[in-house]
N, C-alpha and C positions, 0 to 999 in steps of 0.2 A: 200686576203683571196681564192676567188673564183678563179684566172690567178695559182695561188700555188698553190691546188684542182687542175687546171687544168694539169700538168707541171706533180706533182708527180704521175695521174695519164697515163698518155702520157707515160712518161718514163715507173713504171709495166708494162702495156701492150709489150712496145715494148719491154724491156726484157725479158720478160716470153713465148713469144711467140720462141725468142731462145731459149727455154730449154727441150723441145722435140727434139730434133736435139743431143742438149749438152747430153743427155739423151740415145742416140744412140750411140751417136759417144762414150759413151762407149763399152758396148754390140760388147762382141770381135764377135761372129757369124753374126754380119753384117759390120764387118768392109773389109767383099772382095762388096762388095759393094760402096764405095769409090771411085771418082772421081781420085783426087787425092791422091796416096796411097803412096808419097815419093817422094812433094816437100814437106808438109808441115804440121812437125810434133803439136800432136796438142793437144799440152802439159796444165799442169794445167798455168804454164808460159806467153805461148804462148796465154789463153786465155785471163790473167787477163790484158797483155798486150791490149791485145782491148777493153779491157772494160773499160779500162781508156779512151783510146782513144776517144771511143766513146760517153763514158759519156761526157769528157770536151769539145768536138764539144758541145753535145747538150744543155751541159750549155752556149758556145760562139755562139753558131749561130741557133738556137731553141726554145732558153729562150727570146733570143730580138722577134724573129716574132713576139711570143704568145702574151708577151706584149703588143710589137704593135701593131699585126692588129689592138685591137680597137677603136684606140686612130686616128689612119689612115681612118681609115672605117666608120667614123664620119666624118670629119673630110671633104675625097668626096663624102659625101651624100646616101652611107647608110645605109638603115633603119633596123637594126640591131633586136632590139630590141621590132618588129612590123611588126618578119615572120609574114603567113598569114597559122599558124598549123592547121591540120583537124581537128572534135571535136573526142570528143572517144568513 
């Protein structure tokens, strides 16, 4: 359960940080500040294609690393649950 919440929160934060740029890309007065004016057309189809590719790579690469970190860390003797946090 904790791993699922961790992965879901990671995905929400990862993709939510792109929202201001997607919104700014739709404002016509900001088009003159684009670095790549003519090389890449930022269409909805291209954005969806990139979104699917990034989401797939997160499931293939990042999810196994998130799931596998704790067992590997415990195996190598890292004290994960006894971190000395300062008092509140």
